[in-house]
Each structure stands twice: as C-alpha cells, then as structure tokens.
C-alpha positions as CSV (number, residue, x, y, z in Angstrom):
1,M,146.3,-11.3,82.2
2,S,143.8,-13.4,80.4
3,E,141.0,-11.7,78.6
4,I,138.2,-13.0,80.9
5,E,139.8,-11.8,84.2
6,E,140.8,-8.6,82.5
7,K,137.3,-7.8,81.4
8,F,135.9,-8.9,84.7
9,L,138.2,-6.6,86.7
10,E,137.6,-3.6,84.4
11,K,134.1,-3.2,85.5
12,D,133.1,-0.5,87.9
13,T,130.9,-2.1,90.4
14,F,131.3,-5.4,92.4
15,L,129.6,-7.5,95.0
16,I,132.0,-9.4,97.2
17,I,130.7,-12.2,99.3
18,T,132.8,-13.3,102.3
19,D,132.7,-15.3,105.5
20,Q,136.0,-14.0,106.7
21,T,137.8,-17.2,106.0
22,K,139.8,-16.0,103.0
23,P,142.2,-13.2,103.9
24,A,142.8,-12.0,100.4
25,I,139.2,-11.0,100.1
26,K,139.7,-8.2,102.5
27,T,142.5,-7.0,100.3
28,T,140.5,-7.4,97.0
29,V,137.9,-5.2,98.5
30,K,140.5,-2.5,99.6
31,T,142.4,-2.6,96.2
32,L,139.2,-2.3,94.2
33,K,138.1,0.6,96.2
34,E,141.4,2.3,95.8
35,A,141.1,1.8,92.1
36,G,137.9,3.8,92.3
37,K,135.5,0.9,92.0
38,K,132.1,0.7,93.7
39,V,132.4,-2.3,96.0
40,Y,129.6,-3.7,98.1
41,V,130.3,-6.5,100.7
42,A,128.1,-9.2,101.7
43,D,129.6,-10.6,104.9
44,V,127.8,-13.9,105.8
45,S,130.1,-14.9,108.6
46,G,127.5,-14.3,111.4
47,K,129.9,-11.7,112.7
48,P,129.8,-9.1,109.9
49,I,132.3,-6.2,109.9
50,D,131.8,-3.3,107.6
51,A,129.2,-5.1,105.5
52,D,126.6,-3.8,103.2
53,F,124.6,-7.1,103.6
54,K,124.6,-9.7,106.2
55,K,122.6,-12.3,104.3
56,I,122.3,-13.4,100.6
57,A,118.6,-12.7,100.9
58,E,119.4,-9.0,101.4
59,I,121.4,-8.5,98.3
60,P,119.1,-6.5,95.7
61,V,118.8,-7.4,92.0
62,G,121.4,-5.9,89.8
63,F,124.9,-6.9,90.7
64,E,126.4,-8.4,87.6
65,N,129.9,-9.0,88.7
66,V,130.4,-11.0,92.0
67,I,133.5,-12.3,93.8
68,I,132.7,-15.2,96.1
69,G,135.4,-16.0,98.8
70,I,133.7,-18.3,101.3
71,K,134.7,-21.6,103.0
72,Y,132.1,-22.3,105.6
73,T,129.4,-22.8,102.9
74,D,129.8,-24.5,99.6
75,P,129.9,-21.4,97.0
76,G,128.1,-23.6,94.6
77,F,124.9,-22.9,96.5
78,L,125.1,-19.3,95.9
79,I,125.5,-19.4,92.1
80,K,121.9,-19.9,91.3
81,P,120.3,-17.4,93.6
82,L,122.9,-14.8,92.4
83,E,122.1,-15.5,88.9
84,E,118.3,-15.0,89.8
85,K,119.4,-11.6,91.0
86,G,121.2,-10.7,87.8
87,A,124.8,-11.9,88.3
88,K,126.4,-12.5,84.8
89,K,129.9,-13.1,86.0
90,I,131.0,-14.8,89.2
91,W,134.6,-15.2,90.4
92,I,135.0,-18.2,92.7
93,H,138.0,-17.5,94.8
94,W,141.1,-19.7,94.6
95,R,141.0,-23.0,96.4
96,T,137.0,-22.8,97.0
97,T,136.1,-24.6,93.8
98,T,133.9,-27.6,94.6
99,K,132.2,-30.2,92.7
100,K,129.0,-28.3,93.2
101,V,130.5,-25.1,91.9
102,K,131.6,-26.9,88.7
103,E,128.3,-28.5,88.2
104,V,126.2,-25.3,88.7
105,C,128.6,-23.1,86.7
106,Q,128.2,-25.6,83.8
107,E,124.4,-25.5,84.1
108,S,123.9,-21.9,84.5
109,N,124.2,-18.8,82.2
110,V,126.7,-17.2,84.4
111,Q,130.3,-16.9,83.4
112,C,132.5,-18.4,86.2
113,I,136.1,-17.8,86.9
114,M,137.4,-20.6,89.0
115,G,140.7,-21.6,90.8
116,K,142.2,-18.0,90.8
117,C,142.8,-15.3,93.3
118,P,141.7,-11.9,92.1
119,M,144.8,-10.5,93.9
120,M,147.0,-12.4,91.7
121,Y,145.8,-9.8,88.9
122,L,145.4,-6.9,91.1
123,G,148.3,-7.1,93.6
124,K,151.5,-5.2,93.3
125,D,154.5,-6.7,91.8
126,Y,156.5,-6.7,95.1
127,S,153.9,-8.5,97.2
128,I,152.9,-12.1,98.1
129,H,150.4,-11.7,95.2
130,G,152.9,-10.6,92.8
131,L,155.0,-13.6,93.7
132,H,151.9,-15.8,93.2
133,R,151.4,-14.2,90.0
134,S,155.0,-14.9,88.9
135,I,154.7,-18.5,89.8
136,A,151.5,-18.9,88.1
137,K,153.0,-17.3,84.8
138,L,155.9,-19.9,85.1
139,L,153.5,-22.8,85.4
140,G,151.2,-21.6,82.6
141,K,148.2,-20.9,85.0
142,Y,148.0,-17.3,84.7
C-alpha cells in the first residue's frame, strides 16, 4: 500500500459522500465501521438510506478525511466547500475523477487521492477487491 493511502486509512474518523451510484462505497462504509472507525455518511442521492447528512450544506465543520463516491454530480464541485469545512484529505473514488476534480485538487490545499478504490486497500484477499488489488499490483498501479 502506498504511504498516502495507508496514512489516509489509518485515521479514526471519516466522512463518506455517496449518491448510491458506486456500490463499493457501501462496502467501504461497512468495512471501516467493522475496523472500529467512526464513519459518517452524507447521502446526496435524494433518497438517502441510513445517512447522517442529506445535503452538503448539512455537513458540519471538522471532517478532515473525506471519501467521495458520486457520479450524478461532478465531485470537483464538492472539494472547495469541503475544504472550507476543514477537509484536509479527500479520496475521489475510482472512475469518478474528472477534469474539474483535477483542476480543483491542484488549486486547493487539500491532499487528493484520485483514481483508486478504497476497497482495493481495505478488501480481503479472496474478494473482487482483492483481485482488483492483485491486478493493480501487477500493472504497477497500486
């Protein structure tokens, strides 16, 4: 595991933003909670399930570590508001990195992880995520 991802996942508290379009986000929430982490969920889908927050505006100041897994809205539009609320590190879920994400991450003081699925690092060896991890290692993208 690279040092950036490792340090990110070592934290105790996470905010996860979902719109229910990335199935691995639900698994990420479950896995982090099983590891004893405090996980808060912002479900911006319009039909939230088990969410602590239903809108970005409801998120309080103080979440330093955020995982964004949305496709209905460009995640790049969330980075600045999250930074203003105290986010220091934001993980943009695999296959949701956009031009806007790259631009805003470059301009902000937030450390962004892009193009990777957290479950590739959290998943068990004998799972689809473990297979994904093995392929990423073979291709030098882990």
